[in-house]
C-alpha positions in Angstrom: -21.8 5.0 8.9 -20.7 5.4 12.5 -17.9 7.7 13.4 -14.7 6.2 14.7 -12.1 8.4 16.4 -8.8 7.5 14.5 -6.5 8.4 17.4 -8.5 6.3 19.8 -8.7 3.4 17.4 -5.0 3.4 16.5 -4.2 3.7 20.2 -6.2 0.5 20.8 -4.3 -1.2 17.9 -1.0 0.0 19.4 -2.0 -1.6 22.7 -2.8 -4.9 20.9 0.7 -4.9 19.3 2.2 -4.4 22.7 0.4 -7.6 23.8 2.0 -9.5 20.8 -1.0 -9.4 18.4 -0.9 -9.0 14.7 -3.4 -6.3 13.8 -4.8 -4.9 10.5 -5.7 -1.5 9.4 -7.4 -0.2 6.3 -5.2 2.5 4.8 -6.4 6.1 5.3 -4.5 8.8 3.4 -2.4 9.2 0.3 1.2 9.4 1.7 2.0 5.8 0.8 0.7 6.0 -2.7 1.6 4.4 -5.2 2.3 1.3 -3.1 -0.7 1.6 -0.8 -3.9 3.5 -1.6 -6.5 5.3 0.6 -9.4 3.1 1.5 -8.4 0.3 -0.9 -5.5 -1.5 0.8 -5.0 -3.0 4.2 -1.8 -3.5 6.2 -1.0 -6.0 8.9 1.5 -5.0 11.5 2.9 -6.2 14.8 5.4 -5.0 17.4 8.9 -5.0 15.8 10.7 -8.2 16.8 13.9 -7.7 14.9 16.3 -4.8 14.1 14.6 -2.3 11.8 16.1 -1.6 8.3 15.9 0.6 5.3 12.7 -0.1 3.4 10.7 -1.4 6.3 7.2 0.1 6.6 6.6 1.2 10.2 3.8 2.7 12.2 4.9 5.4 14.7 3.6 8.2 16.8 4.9 11.7 16.2 5.6 14.0 19.1 2.3 15.8 18.5 0.4 12.5 19.0 -0.4 11.9 15.4 0.0 8.3 14.1 1.8 7.8 10.8 2.6 4.8 8.5 5.7 5.4 6.4 8.9 3.7 5.2 12.3 3.9 6.7 14.8 5.7 4.5 17.8 5.7 6.7 18.9 4.1 10.0 21.1 5.8 12.5 21.9 2.6 14.4 18.7 1.4 16.0 18.2 4.7 17.9 16.8 7.0 15.3 15.5 6.7 11.8 14.7 9.0 8.8 11.3 8.1 7.5 9.3 9.1 4.3 6.0 8.2 2.7 6.1 6.6 -0.7 4.3 9.6 -2.2 6.5 12.2 -0.5 9.8 13.9 -1.2 10.5 15.3 2.2 12.1 13.0 4.8 11.1 13.2 8.5 14.4 13.0 10.4 15.2 11.7 13.9 12.2 9.4 14.6 13.2 7.6 17.7 12.9 3.9 18.1 10.6 4.3 21.1 8.1 6.1 18.8 7.8 3.1 16.5 5.3 0.5 17.6 4.4 -1.4 14.5 6.2 -3.2 11.7 4.1 -4.0 8.6 4.6 -7.7 7.7 1.8 -8.1 5.2 -0.4 -6.0 3.0 -3.5 -6.6 0.9 -2.9 -4.4 -2.2 -5.5 -4.4 -5.0 -7.0 -7.6 -3.5 -3.7 -9.5 -3.5 -1.7 -10.5 -0.4 1.9 -9.2 -0.4 4.8 -9.8 1.9 8.2 -8.1 2.1 9.5 -10.9 -0.3 7.0 -10.0 -3.0 8.4 -8.4 -6.2 6.2 -5.3 -5.9 7.1 -4.8 -2.2 10.8 -5.3 -3.0 10.6 -2.6 -5.7 9.3 0.0 -3.3 11.5 -1.0 -0.4 14.8 -1.3 -2.4 14.5 0.9 -5.5 11.7 3.5 -4.8 13.1 4.4 -1.4 16.4 5.4 -3.1 14.6 7.6 -5.6 13.3 10.2 -3.1 15.3 13.1 -4.7 13.8 12.2 -8.1 10.2 11.4 -7.0 8.7 14.7 -7.8 9.9 14.4 -11.4 8.8 10.7 -11.7 5.4 11.4 -10.2 4.9 14.4 -12.5 5.9 12.3 -15.5 3.5 9.5 -14.5 0.6 12.0 -14.3 1.5 13.3 -17.8 1.4 9.8 -19.2 -2.0 9.1 -17.5 -3.5 12.3 -19.0 -2.4 11.3 -22.5 -4.2 7.9 -22.4 
């Protein structure tokens, strides 16, 4: 399998969103588990064309140049945002609007197409996002239940 430089590839996708294109990306990493899984699910994103809100999944570039796909936990107007992955308990604070270049508008999860109006998506964007302080307990409990099966 040929090697693809992730930074270069996502930089190209970022450029396509700036031109108004909808682009797709196979998920790499575990920070959005359990909603999205590594090398199983695909997201479709575009340049944000509306005000961002709590629960939105956004693609942004950190100050260190690393690209990240996480969910908005809190909005400070439309200037800065607190963002967290679905598998995480620590929130990244103060992500600026100019760092955000993509808004996920569709996902293929377990072979099914989901939109922000889908029940599973709504669960993660409305309920799961509010459970950040309890996630470590909930995730630990889920692992215990899986081991008992």
